[in-house]
LUMVEX-688552 format. One record per residue (C-alpha): residue number from 1; x, y, z. Coordinates in steps of 0.1 Angstrom, whole numbers, always signed. Layout:
! residues N
<num NUM X X Y Y Z Z>;
...
***
This chain:
! residues 530
<num 1 X -313 Y +253 Z +100>;
<num 2 X -312 Y +288 Z +86>;
<num 3 X -284 Y +313 Z +95>;
<num 4 X -309 Y +333 Z +114>;
<num 5 X -322 Y +302 Z +133>;
<num 6 X -286 Y +292 Z +140>;
<num 7 X -278 Y +327 Z +154>;
<num 8 X -309 Y +325 Z +176>;
<num 9 X -297 Y +292 Z +190>;
<num 10 X -263 Y +306 Z +197>;
<num 11 X -277 Y +336 Z +215>;
<num 12 X -300 Y +314 Z +235>;
<num 13 X -272 Y +292 Z +246>;
<num 14 X -250 Y +322 Z +255>;
<num 15 X -278 Y +337 Z +276>;
<num 16 X -282 Y +303 Z +293>;
<num 17 X -246 Y +303 Z +302>;
<num 18 X -248 Y +338 Z +316>;
<num 19 X -278 Y +327 Z +337>;
<num 20 X -258 Y +298 Z +351>;
<num 21 X -230 Y +321 Z +360>;
<num 22 X -254 Y +345 Z +378>;
<num 23 X -270 Y +318 Z +398>;
<num 24 X -238 Y +301 Z +407>;
<num 25 X -234 Y +324 Z +438>;
<num 26 X -267 Y +313 Z +452>;
<num 27 X -260 Y +276 Z +444>;
<num 28 X -226 Y +275 Z +461>;
<num 29 X -243 Y +287 Z +493>;
<num 30 X -257 Y +251 Z +496>;
<num 31 X -292 Y +263 Z +503>;
<num 32 X -306 Y +238 Z +479>;
<num 33 X -289 Y +204 Z +482>;
<num 34 X -278 Y +189 Z +448>;
<num 35 X -285 Y +221 Z +429>;
<num 36 X -248 Y +229 Z +425>;
<num 37 X -242 Y +196 Z +407>;
<num 38 X -272 Y +201 Z +384>;
<num 39 X -260 Y +236 Z +375>;
<num 40 X -226 Y +222 Z +365>;
<num 41 X -243 Y +196 Z +343>;
<num 42 X -264 Y +223 Z +326>;
<num 43 X -234 Y +246 Z +322>;
<num 44 X -213 Y +218 Z +306>;
<num 45 X -241 Y +208 Z +283>;
<num 46 X -248 Y +243 Z +272>;
<num 47 X -212 Y +252 Z +266>;
<num 48 X -206 Y +220 Z +245>;
<num 49 X -238 Y +225 Z +225>;
<num 50 X -228 Y +261 Z +218>;
<num 51 X -193 Y +250 Z +206>;
<num 52 X -207 Y +223 Z +184>;
<num 53 X -231 Y +247 Z +167>;
<num 54 X -206 Y +275 Z +163>;
<num 55 X -174 Y +258 Z +154>;
<num 56 X -167 Y +237 Z +123>;
<num 57 X -138 Y +214 Z +124>;
<num 58 X -108 Y +222 Z +103>;
<num 59 X -102 Y +205 Z +70>;
<num 60 X -76 Y +179 Z +61>;
<num 61 X -54 Y +182 Z +30>;
<num 62 X -27 Y +159 Z +14>;
<num 63 X +9 Y +170 Z +10>;
<num 64 X +0 Y +189 Z -22>;
<num 65 X -28 Y +209 Z -6>;
<num 66 X -56 Y +188 Z -23>;
<num 67 X -86 Y +182 Z +0>;
<num 68 X -90 Y +149 Z +18>;
<num 69 X -118 Y +160 Z +42>;
<num 70 X -137 Y +193 Z +41>;
<num 71 X -165 Y +205 Z +64>;
<num 72 X -186 Y +234 Z +55>;
<num 73 X -221 Y +249 Z +59>;
<num 74 X -241 Y +243 Z +28>;
<num 75 X -275 Y +257 Z +16>;
<num 76 X -299 Y +228 Z +10>;
<num 77 X -333 Y +244 Z +1>;
<num 78 X -352 Y +276 Z +6>;
<num 79 X -379 Y +278 Z +32>;
<num 80 X -405 Y +305 Z +41>;
<num 81 X -395 Y +326 Z +70>;
<num 82 X -418 Y +327 Z +100>;
<num 83 X -422 Y +364 Z +98>;
<num 84 X -445 Y +375 Z +70>;
<num 85 X -433 Y +398 Z +43>;
<num 86 X -397 Y +388 Z +46>;
<num 87 X -396 Y +364 Z +17>;
<num 88 X -374 Y +333 Z +18>;
<num 89 X -340 Y +326 Z +33>;
<num 90 X -317 Y +296 Z +27>;
<num 91 X -317 Y +267 Z +51>;
<num 92 X -282 Y +254 Z +59>;
<num 93 X -267 Y +223 Z +72>;
<num 94 X -232 Y +211 Z +81>;
<num 95 X -217 Y +189 Z +54>;
<num 96 X -185 Y +169 Z +56>;
<num 97 X -171 Y +156 Z +23>;
<num 98 X -146 Y +128 Z +21>;
<num 99 X -124 Y +127 Z -10>;
<num 100 X -108 Y +95 Z -22>;
<num 101 X -130 Y +80 Z +5>;
<num 102 X -123 Y +43 Z +4>;
<num 103 X -86 Y +48 Z -1>;
<num 104 X -84 Y +70 Z +30>;
<num 105 X -110 Y +54 Z +52>;
<num 106 X -88 Y +34 Z +75>;
<num 107 X -63 Y +63 Z +78>;
<num 108 X -85 Y +94 Z +82>;
<num 109 X -118 Y +80 Z +94>;
<num 110 X -147 Y +104 Z +100>;
<num 111 X -158 Y +133 Z +122>;
<num 112 X -190 Y +143 Z +138>;
<num 113 X -206 Y +162 Z +167>;
<num 114 X -204 Y +151 Z +204>;
<num 115 X -229 Y +131 Z +222>;
<num 116 X -247 Y +155 Z +246>;
<num 117 X -270 Y +143 Z +275>;
<num 118 X -286 Y +169 Z +297>;
<num 119 X -301 Y +141 Z +319>;
<num 120 X -266 Y +128 Z +329>;
<num 121 X -258 Y +124 Z +366>;
<num 122 X -225 Y +141 Z +364>;
<num 123 X -211 Y +172 Z +346>;
<num 124 X -185 Y +151 Z +328>;
<num 125 X -213 Y +127 Z +316>;
<num 126 X -233 Y +155 Z +301>;
<num 127 X -207 Y +158 Z +273>;
<num 128 X -197 Y +125 Z +256>;
<num 129 X -168 Y +119 Z +233>;
<num 130 X -170 Y +135 Z +199>;
<num 131 X -181 Y +112 Z +171>;
<num 132 X -147 Y +112 Z +156>;
<num 133 X -129 Y +81 Z +143>;
<num 134 X -92 Y +72 Z +138>;
<num 135 X -69 Y +100 Z +127>;
<num 136 X -97 Y +126 Z +129>;
<num 137 X -104 Y +115 Z +165>;
<num 138 X -67 Y +115 Z +174>;
<num 139 X -65 Y +151 Z +161>;
<num 140 X -93 Y +160 Z +184>;
<num 141 X -75 Y +143 Z +213>;
<num 142 X -58 Y +160 Z +242>;
<num 143 X -25 Y +151 Z +225>;
<num 144 X -31 Y +179 Z +200>;
<num 145 X -45 Y +206 Z +222>;
<num 146 X -42 Y +235 Z +214>;
<num 147 X -35 Y +224 Z +178>;
<num 148 X -66 Y +202 Z +172>;
<num 149 X -92 Y +203 Z +145>;
<num 150 X -116 Y +223 Z +167>;
<num 151 X -91 Y +249 Z +180>;
<num 152 X -100 Y +284 Z +168>;
<num 153 X -78 Y +315 Z +163>;
<num 154 X -98 Y +334 Z +190>;
<num 155 X -128 Y +327 Z +212>;
<num 156 X -152 Y +340 Z +186>;
<num 157 X -137 Y +319 Z +158>;
<num 158 X -160 Y +296 Z +139>;
<num 159 X -135 Y +273 Z +120>;
<num 160 X -110 Y +250 Z +136>;
<num 161 X -74 Y +244 Z +125>;
<num 162 X -66 Y +224 Z +93>;
<num 163 X -42 Y +195 Z +90>;
<num 164 X -19 Y +189 Z +60>;
<num 165 X -7 Y +153 Z +57>;
<num 166 X +25 Y +138 Z +44>;
<num 167 X +4 Y +116 Z +22>;
<num 168 X +0 Y +120 Z -15>;
<num 169 X -35 Y +114 Z -27>;
<num 170 X -24 Y +102 Z -61>;
<num 171 X -2 Y +76 Z -45>;
<num 172 X -29 Y +67 Z -20>;
<num 173 X -52 Y +59 Z -49>;
<num 174 X -25 Y +39 Z -67>;
<num 175 X -18 Y +19 Z -36>;
<num 176 X -55 Y +12 Z -31>;
<num 177 X -59 Y +0 Z -66>;
<num 178 X -27 Y -22 Z -63>;
<num 179 X -42 Y -38 Z -32>;
<num 180 X -76 Y -43 Z -49>;
<num 181 X -58 Y -63 Z -75>;
<num 182 X -48 Y -88 Z -47>;
<num 183 X -78 Y -88 Z -23>;
<num 184 X -114 Y -78 Z -19>;
<num 185 X -117 Y -44 Z -1>;
<num 186 X -148 Y -53 Z +18>;
<num 187 X -143 Y -89 Z +30>;
<num 188 X -105 Y -93 Z +34>;
<num 189 X -79 Y -78 Z +57>;
<num 190 X -47 Y -63 Z +45>;
<num 191 X -26 Y -31 Z +45>;
<num 192 X +2 Y -13 Z +27>;
<num 193 X +25 Y +14 Z +38>;
<num 194 X +49 Y +36 Z +18>;
<num 195 X +75 Y +56 Z +36>;
<num 196 X +102 Y +81 Z +26>;
<num 197 X +132 Y +59 Z +32>;
<num 198 X +153 Y +89 Z +44>;
<num 199 X +129 Y +109 Z +65>;
<num 200 X +102 Y +84 Z +77>;
<num 201 X +74 Y +105 Z +62>;
<num 202 X +43 Y +83 Z +56>;
<num 203 X +36 Y +88 Z +19>;
<num 204 X +7 Y +64 Z +18>;
<num 205 X -11 Y +41 Z +43>;
<num 206 X -40 Y +21 Z +30>;
<num 207 X -59 Y -7 Z +47>;
<num 208 X -88 Y -31 Z +40>;
<num 209 X -116 Y -35 Z +47>;
<num 210 X -124 Y +0 Z +33>;
<num 211 X -154 Y +22 Z +37>;
<num 212 X -170 Y +53 Z +22>;
<num 213 X -177 Y +77 Z +51>;
<num 214 X -197 Y +100 Z +29>;
<num 215 X -225 Y +76 Z +39>;
<num 216 X -217 Y +72 Z +76>;
<num 217 X -247 Y +51 Z +87>;
<num 218 X -241 Y +25 Z +60>;
<num 219 X -203 Y +25 Z +64>;
<num 220 X -206 Y +21 Z +102>;
<num 221 X -229 Y -9 Z +97>;
<num 222 X -204 Y -24 Z +73>;
<num 223 X -175 Y -17 Z +96>;
<num 224 X -191 Y -33 Z +126>;
<num 225 X -200 Y -64 Z +106>;
<num 226 X -165 Y -66 Z +91>;
<num 227 X -148 Y -62 Z +125>;
<num 228 X -169 Y -90 Z +140>;
<num 229 X -165 Y -114 Z +111>;
<num 230 X -128 Y -107 Z +105>;
<num 231 X -121 Y -106 Z +143>;
<num 232 X -105 Y -71 Z +141>;
<num 233 X -98 Y -48 Z +170>;
<num 234 X -129 Y -25 Z +171>;
<num 235 X -123 Y +9 Z +156>;
<num 236 X -86 Y +2 Z +151>;
<num 237 X -68 Y +10 Z +118>;
<num 238 X -55 Y -22 Z +104>;
<num 239 X -22 Y -8 Z +91>;
<num 240 X -9 Y +4 Z +125>;
<num 241 X -33 Y -10 Z +152>;
<num 242 X -37 Y -47 Z +144>;
<num 243 X -3 Y -65 Z +148>;
<num 244 X +0 Y -98 Z +130>;
<num 245 X +24 Y -128 Z +129>;
<num 246 X +52 Y -116 Z +105>;
<num 247 X +66 Y -148 Z +93>;
<num 248 X +99 Y -147 Z +73>;
<num 249 X +102 Y -109 Z +70>;
<num 250 X +114 Y -112 Z +106>;
<num 251 X +145 Y -130 Z +93>;
<num 252 X +158 Y -96 Z +82>;
<num 253 X +161 Y -86 Z +118>;
<num 254 X +176 Y -120 Z +126>;
<num 255 X +202 Y -114 Z +100>;
<num 256 X +211 Y -81 Z +116>;
<num 257 X +213 Y -99 Z +150>;
<num 258 X +237 Y -125 Z +137>;
<num 259 X +261 Y -100 Z +120>;
<num 260 X +261 Y -76 Z +150>;
<num 261 X +269 Y -104 Z +174>;
<num 262 X +298 Y -118 Z +154>;
<num 263 X +279 Y -147 Z +141>;
<num 264 X +279 Y -138 Z +104>;
<num 265 X +297 Y -171 Z +97>;
<num 266 X +271 Y -192 Z +116>;
<num 267 X +260 Y -223 Z +96>;
<num 268 X +235 Y -250 Z +102>;
<num 269 X +226 Y -284 Z +88>;
<num 270 X +194 Y -283 Z +66>;
<num 271 X +177 Y -312 Z +83>;
<num 272 X +149 Y -319 Z +107>;
<num 273 X +153 Y -299 Z +139>;
<num 274 X +132 Y -308 Z +170>;
<num 275 X +128 Y -287 Z +201>;
<num 276 X +104 Y -297 Z +229>;
<num 277 X +84 Y -319 Z +205>;
<num 278 X +81 Y -292 Z +179>;
<num 279 X +97 Y -302 Z +146>;
<num 280 X +110 Y -278 Z +120>;
<num 281 X +115 Y -294 Z +86>;
<num 282 X +143 Y -288 Z +60>;
<num 283 X +140 Y -266 Z +29>;
<num 284 X +143 Y -278 Z -6>;
<num 285 X +153 Y -250 Z -31>;
<num 286 X +165 Y -253 Z -67>;
<num 287 X +166 Y -222 Z -88>;
<num 288 X +193 Y -203 Z -107>;
<num 289 X +227 Y -208 Z -89>;
<num 290 X +210 Y -219 Z -56>;
<num 291 X +207 Y -256 Z -49>;
<num 292 X +197 Y -267 Z -14>;
<num 293 X +188 Y -302 Z -4>;
<num 294 X +182 Y -319 Z +29>;
<num 295 X +214 Y -324 Z +48>;
<num 296 X +233 Y -295 Z +31>;
<num 297 X +251 Y -270 Z +52>;
<num 298 X +235 Y -235 Z +51>;
<num 299 X +252 Y -202 Z +56>;
<num 300 X +235 Y -168 Z +63>;
<num 301 X +232 Y -156 Z +27>;
<num 302 X +218 Y -189 Z +14>;
<num 303 X +194 Y -190 Z +44>;
<num 304 X +180 Y -156 Z +37>;
<num 305 X +177 Y -161 Z +0>;
<num 306 X +159 Y -194 Z +4>;
<num 307 X +141 Y -185 Z +37>;
<num 308 X +153 Y -216 Z +54>;
<num 309 X +134 Y -221 Z +86>;
<num 310 X +157 Y -246 Z +101>;
<num 311 X +186 Y -222 Z +98>;
<num 312 X +169 Y -193 Z +116>;
<num 313 X +154 Y -215 Z +143>;
<num 314 X +188 Y -228 Z +151>;
<num 315 X +203 Y -193 Z +148>;
<num 316 X +178 Y -180 Z +174>;
<num 317 X +189 Y -208 Z +198>;
<num 318 X +225 Y -200 Z +192>;
<num 319 X +221 Y -163 Z +197>;
<num 320 X +201 Y -166 Z +229>;
<num 321 X +176 Y -143 Z +245>;
<num 322 X +200 Y -115 Z +255>;
<num 323 X +216 Y -110 Z +221>;
<num 324 X +183 Y -112 Z +202>;
<num 325 X +167 Y -88 Z +227>;
<num 326 X +195 Y -63 Z +222>;
<num 327 X +190 Y -62 Z +184>;
<num 328 X +153 Y -62 Z +187>;
<num 329 X +154 Y -32 Z +210>;
<num 330 X +173 Y -12 Z +183>;
<num 331 X +143 Y -18 Z +161>;
<num 332 X +119 Y -6 Z +188>;
<num 333 X +108 Y -41 Z +198>;
<num 334 X +112 Y -44 Z +236>;
<num 335 X +100 Y -67 Z +263>;
<num 336 X +83 Y -55 Z +295>;
<num 337 X +103 Y -64 Z +326>;
<num 338 X +74 Y -84 Z +340>;
<num 339 X +71 Y -104 Z +309>;
<num 340 X +36 Y -92 Z +301>;
<num 341 X +35 Y -78 Z +266>;
<num 342 X +0 Y -64 Z +263>;
<num 343 X +1 Y -27 Z +258>;
<num 344 X +35 Y -25 Z +241>;
<num 345 X +34 Y +3 Z +217>;
<num 346 X +53 Y +31 Z +199>;
<num 347 X +38 Y +66 Z +202>;
<num 348 X +36 Y +84 Z +168>;
<num 349 X +17 Y +115 Z +157>;
<num 350 X -11 Y +93 Z +144>;
<num 351 X -15 Y +73 Z +176>;
<num 352 X +1 Y +43 Z +193>;
<num 353 X +15 Y +15 Z +172>;
<num 354 X +11 Y -17 Z +193>;
<num 355 X +31 Y -49 Z +189>;
<num 356 X +38 Y -82 Z +207>;
<num 357 X +74 Y -93 Z +214>;
<num 358 X +81 Y -119 Z +240>;
<num 359 X +113 Y -139 Z +243>;
<num 360 X +106 Y -153 Z +278>;
<num 361 X +89 Y -184 Z +264>;
<num 362 X +95 Y -221 Z +261>;
<num 363 X +124 Y -232 Z +240>;
<num 364 X +103 Y -243 Z +211>;
<num 365 X +85 Y -209 Z +209>;
<num 366 X +119 Y -192 Z +212>;
<num 367 X +132 Y -212 Z +182>;
<num 368 X +101 Y -203 Z +163>;
<num 369 X +107 Y -166 Z +170>;
<num 370 X +138 Y -169 Z +148>;
<num 371 X +116 Y -177 Z +118>;
<num 372 X +90 Y -150 Z +126>;
<num 373 X +65 Y -171 Z +146>;
<num 374 X +66 Y -176 Z +184>;
<num 375 X +52 Y -147 Z +203>;
<num 376 X +60 Y -119 Z +178>;
<num 377 X +34 Y -98 Z +161>;
<num 378 X +40 Y -66 Z +140>;
<num 379 X +18 Y -41 Z +122>;
<num 380 X +24 Y -32 Z +86>;
<num 381 X +37 Y +2 Z +97>;
<num 382 X +63 Y -13 Z +121>;
<num 383 X +75 Y -37 Z +95>;
<num 384 X +80 Y -7 Z +73>;
<num 385 X +100 Y +9 Z +101>;
<num 386 X +123 Y -21 Z +101>;
<num 387 X +128 Y -19 Z +64>;
<num 388 X +134 Y +18 Z +65>;
<num 389 X +161 Y +14 Z +91>;
<num 390 X +179 Y -11 Z +68>;
<num 391 X +174 Y +12 Z +38>;
<num 392 X +187 Y +42 Z +57>;
<num 393 X +220 Y +28 Z +68>;
<num 394 X +208 Y +15 Z +102>;
<num 395 X +191 Y +47 Z +112>;
<num 396 X +154 Y +43 Z +121>;
<num 397 X +134 Y +75 Z +116>;
<num 398 X +102 Y +82 Z +134>;
<num 399 X +73 Y +79 Z +110>;
<num 400 X +49 Y +108 Z +108>;
<num 401 X +18 Y +116 Z +89>;
<num 402 X +11 Y +152 Z +100>;
<num 403 X +31 Y +176 Z +78>;
<num 404 X +17 Y +207 Z +94>;
<num 405 X -13 Y +222 Z +111>;
<num 406 X -26 Y +257 Z +101>;
<num 407 X -51 Y +279 Z +118>;
<num 408 X -81 Y +296 Z +101>;
<num 409 X -58 Y +326 Z +92>;
<num 410 X -33 Y +303 Z +74>;
<num 411 X -7 Y +306 Z +102>;
<num 412 X +13 Y +274 Z +107>;
<num 413 X +9 Y +263 Z +144>;
<num 414 X +26 Y +229 Z +141>;
<num 415 X +51 Y +214 Z +117>;
<num 416 X +61 Y +177 Z +115>;
<num 417 X +98 Y +172 Z +111>;
<num 418 X +121 Y +142 Z +106>;
<num 419 X +132 Y +127 Z +139>;
<num 420 X +158 Y +100 Z +146>;
<num 421 X +140 Y +72 Z +166>;
<num 422 X +169 Y +47 Z +169>;
<num 423 X +203 Y +38 Z +157>;
<num 424 X +191 Y +3 Z +150>;
<num 425 X +224 Y -11 Z +136>;
<num 426 X +256 Y +1 Z +119>;
<num 427 X +257 Y +12 Z +83>;
<num 428 X +280 Y -17 Z +75>;
<num 429 X +255 Y -43 Z +88>;
<num 430 X +226 Y -25 Z +71>;
<num 431 X +244 Y -25 Z +38>;
<num 432 X +252 Y -62 Z +41>;
<num 433 X +216 Y -71 Z +48>;
<num 434 X +203 Y -48 Z +21>;
<num 435 X +226 Y -65 Z -5>;
<num 436 X +211 Y -99 Z +5>;
<num 437 X +176 Y -85 Z +3>;
<num 438 X +184 Y -72 Z -32>;
<num 439 X +194 Y -107 Z -43>;
<num 440 X +163 Y -122 Z -26>;
<num 441 X +138 Y -100 Z -44>;
<num 442 X +153 Y -108 Z -78>;
<num 443 X +157 Y -145 Z -71>;
<num 444 X +122 Y -151 Z -58>;
<num 445 X +104 Y -131 Z -84>;
<num 446 X +122 Y -152 Z -110>;
<num 447 X +117 Y -184 Z -92>;
<num 448 X +79 Y -179 Z -91>;
<num 449 X +77 Y -170 Z -128>;
<num 450 X +69 Y -134 Z -122>;
<num 451 X +89 Y -122 Z -151>;
<num 452 X +73 Y -87 Z -154>;
<num 453 X +78 Y -82 Z -116>;
<num 454 X +114 Y -93 Z -119>;
<num 455 X +120 Y -68 Z -148>;
<num 456 X +105 Y -40 Z -127>;
<num 457 X +125 Y -50 Z -96>;
<num 458 X +156 Y -50 Z -118>;
<num 459 X +148 Y -17 Z -133>;
<num 460 X +140 Y +1 Z -100>;
<num 461 X +166 Y -17 Z -79>;
<num 462 X +141 Y -33 Z -55>;
<num 463 X +154 Y -50 Z -24>;
<num 464 X +129 Y -71 Z -5>;
<num 465 X +119 Y -101 Z +16>;
<num 466 X +88 Y -122 Z +15>;
<num 467 X +71 Y -136 Z +46>;
<num 468 X +44 Y -161 Z +52>;
<num 469 X +33 Y -163 Z +88>;
<num 470 X +10 Y -191 Z +100>;
<num 471 X -19 Y -183 Z +122>;
<num 472 X -45 Y -206 Z +138>;
<num 473 X -81 Y -198 Z +130>;
<num 474 X -116 Y -213 Z +132>;
<num 475 X -131 Y -220 Z +98>;
<num 476 X -167 Y -215 Z +88>;
<num 477 X -176 Y -248 Z +105>;
<num 478 X -159 Y -237 Z +137>;
<num 479 X -131 Y -262 Z +133>;
<num 480 X -94 Y -254 Z +138>;
<num 481 X -75 Y -245 Z +106>;
<num 482 X -43 Y -228 Z +96>;
<num 483 X -42 Y -196 Z +75>;
<num 484 X -14 Y -174 Z +63>;
<num 485 X -3 Y -138 Z +68>;
<num 486 X +13 Y -130 Z +35>;
<num 487 X +40 Y -102 Z +36>;
<num 488 X +63 Y -84 Z +13>;
<num 489 X +88 Y -60 Z +28>;
<num 490 X +110 Y -39 Z +5>;
<num 491 X +127 Y -6 Z -5>;
<num 492 X +142 Y +9 Z -36>;
<num 493 X +165 Y +17 Z -52>;
<num 494 X +189 Y -5 Z -33>;
<num 495 X +220 Y +16 Z -39>;
<num 496 X +203 Y +49 Z -28>;
<num 497 X +169 Y +40 Z -12>;
<num 498 X +142 Y +66 Z -17>;
<num 499 X +110 Y +46 Z -8>;
<num 500 X +100 Y +18 Z +15>;
<num 501 X +70 Y -4 Z +4>;
<num 502 X +55 Y -30 Z +27>;
<num 503 X +22 Y -48 Z +20>;
<num 504 X +4 Y -77 Z +38>;
<num 505 X -27 Y -97 Z +35>;
<num 506 X -40 Y -115 Z +67>;
<num 507 X -56 Y -148 Z +72>;
<num 508 X -54 Y -159 Z +36>;
<num 509 X -43 Y -189 Z +16>;
<num 510 X -16 Y -168 Z -2>;
<num 511 X +21 Y -168 Z +3>;
<num 512 X +42 Y -137 Z +6>;
<num 513 X +56 Y -138 Z -30>;
<num 514 X +21 Y -134 Z -43>;
<num 515 X +21 Y -98 Z -31>;
<num 516 X +52 Y -89 Z -52>;
<num 517 X +31 Y -78 Z -82>;
<num 518 X +12 Y -53 Z -60>;
<num 519 X +45 Y -39 Z -47>;
<num 520 X +59 Y -37 Z -83>;
<num 521 X +28 Y -18 Z -93>;
<num 522 X +34 Y +7 Z -65>;
<num 523 X +70 Y +12 Z -74>;
<num 524 X +61 Y +18 Z -110>;
<num 525 X +38 Y +46 Z -99>;
<num 526 X +65 Y +60 Z -76>;
<num 527 X +92 Y +61 Z -102>;
<num 528 X +71 Y +69 Z -133>;
<num 529 X +46 Y +94 Z -119>;
<num 530 X +67 Y +124 Z -129>;
***
């Protein structure tokens, strides 16, 4: 469409709107039944069509001002004008370019025009939802009015407001590459989150499967196929919209619960433990100074270092529902009064972060909760929030990804700021758990012969906890099988935490420790990039 043609369309639509306004007096008289409704439909349609032609969405930039998504009008080729003797004029089209496309795909998504239907039966139906996806869609949501991507400085404006993220594109690419070293970015599910340990800023958030929205038709086909095959929530970002069984990373929260409820000295026998027919088996662990055999008495430190399931299952039963619920609430995990957990979520600037947490269950499921099973599911982002609270002396900050929003004149109309979300626990408790996590990261990287990882963890002071949650799935033959959710939750440096790094891979044969190399790679970028 040429600029002249585009202008003609705009003038036509403006004239059409004026005509609707003139005729509205006659319509409201009721002289022609049903005409009033049709007029409203036409008016809504014309208004939306005019806005879509006239207004380009704002752009998105990373924390350094480098482009992530840009939308512009671009000349494509010259065409003869209809009027003779006026030569040629350029034809233009709207172009949206996505930088670092695969790395950002699950976070940013894509943007497009609204679906318009002049034949709709209602005025509301004439204007469908904008073809926006994920963060771009959320920034067009009512939550951001009047600070959305399509909001203009004045009624005659043609460019919406631009968003500046807290994310660093260099780090986003580094995290993406670290994840690719562990899993395929088209056929497997996983995510990684990096937070500022003191403010809660989201410095990076990457998830697989990944797509390139510079080719929207192809990427949408890939996305629909992947969501069906991998059984993902449709159109939901994996890193903060698809909660998964956390496994042993939940033992970090359990450790806080024991300390805060005067049960730091709780011990348990490392032997078979049966509840309602479910049996939890003892742990055997021999590495460095830790030696644990069946029948040994286990304390909290040893239990966290060796990830002893029997200990934490028994600890959950000893704590009881009330005490565990109190600690969980501090970490923003709450139960609904009616016991129904669907819809539980934390509202952030990028959307709702759902989770599942239910303690009103049978005794066996309650015991399993202590080891990160039961009816507990977390997203990668919420696991990062738990780690951030421990790293920050018990103070959980509200994660945010929108650093600021500026209008077309460059004026800042919104600014994201650090916000305390919860006093999850005391600094004394957080420091105790952090010290145990520091030991755990070094012990388990060494135990699994990850010498390079252990050296980096030592160098950067990484504190962490692995997790391997078990999930029931159907294999390719449709038969029941067990797969793992592999996790690594961490922060560094332990003595003055600056960064939180959490990474997971879902429905895999891996164990949590196998993600340690990816985390080490991310920390190496964080501490060596300058």
